[in-house]
C-alpha positions in Angstrom: 0.0 0.0 0.0 1.2 3.5 -0.8 1.7 6.5 1.5 -0.2 9.7 1.6 1.8 12.8 0.6 1.0 15.9 2.5 2.4 19.2 1.2 2.3 22.1 3.7 2.5 25.7 2.6 5.7 26.4 4.6 8.1 24.6 6.9 6.5 25.7 10.2 3.1 24.3 9.1 4.8 21.0 8.1 6.2 20.8 11.7 2.8 21.6 13.2 1.1 19.0 11.0 3.6 16.3 12.1 2.8 17.0 15.7 -1.0 17.1 15.3 -1.2 14.1 12.9 0.9 11.9 15.3 -2.2 11.5 17.4 -4.1 10.0 14.4 -1.4 8.4 12.2 1.3 7.5 14.6 4.7 9.0 15.3 6.6 10.7 12.5 10.4 10.6 12.1 12.2 13.7 10.9 14.6 13.2 7.9 17.0 15.6 6.3 18.6 18.8 7.4 18.5 22.5 6.7 15.8 23.3 4.1 15.6 19.7 3.0 13.5 18.3 5.8 10.5 16.0 5.7 8.6 13.9 8.2 7.7 10.3 7.5 5.9 7.3 9.1 4.3 4.1 7.9 1.3 5.8 6.3 2.3 9.3 5.3 5.1 11.7 4.2 4.8 15.4 5.2 6.9 18.0 3.3 6.7 21.7 2.6 7.0 24.1 -0.2 8.5 27.6 -0.2 6.6 30.1 -2.4 3.3 30.1 -4.1 1.9 26.7 -5.2 -1.1 28.1 -7.1 -2.3 31.5 -8.1 -5.8 32.9 -8.8 -6.7 33.6 -12.4 -9.8 33.7 -14.5 -10.6 30.3 -16.2 -10.0 30.6 -19.9 -11.2 28.5 -22.8 -8.9 27.3 -25.6 -9.8 30.4 -27.7 -8.8 32.7 -24.8 -12.4 33.5 -24.0 -13.2 33.9 -20.2 -15.2 31.1 -18.8 -17.6 31.3 -15.8 -16.4 30.4 -12.2 -17.7 26.8 -11.7 -16.1 23.5 -10.9 -16.9 22.2 -14.4 -14.3 24.5 -16.0 -11.8 25.0 -13.2 -8.5 23.0 -13.4 -9.2 21.2 -10.1 
């Protein structure tokens, strides 16, 4: 069985998630050093990003025409 990957928005949130999720998923071990740190246990890996992962923008059709805001046209 695979592991769940959890990507936090920044390193401090990653650390907080590892503490909170220990109660539900079991103890996490810290791996790496400096900016290359992640937490792992038998069921999940928690890592973090630095910078924006997504940005807001109007949904566009292939012809450049603006589309309405609804889940049918959003890239989600």
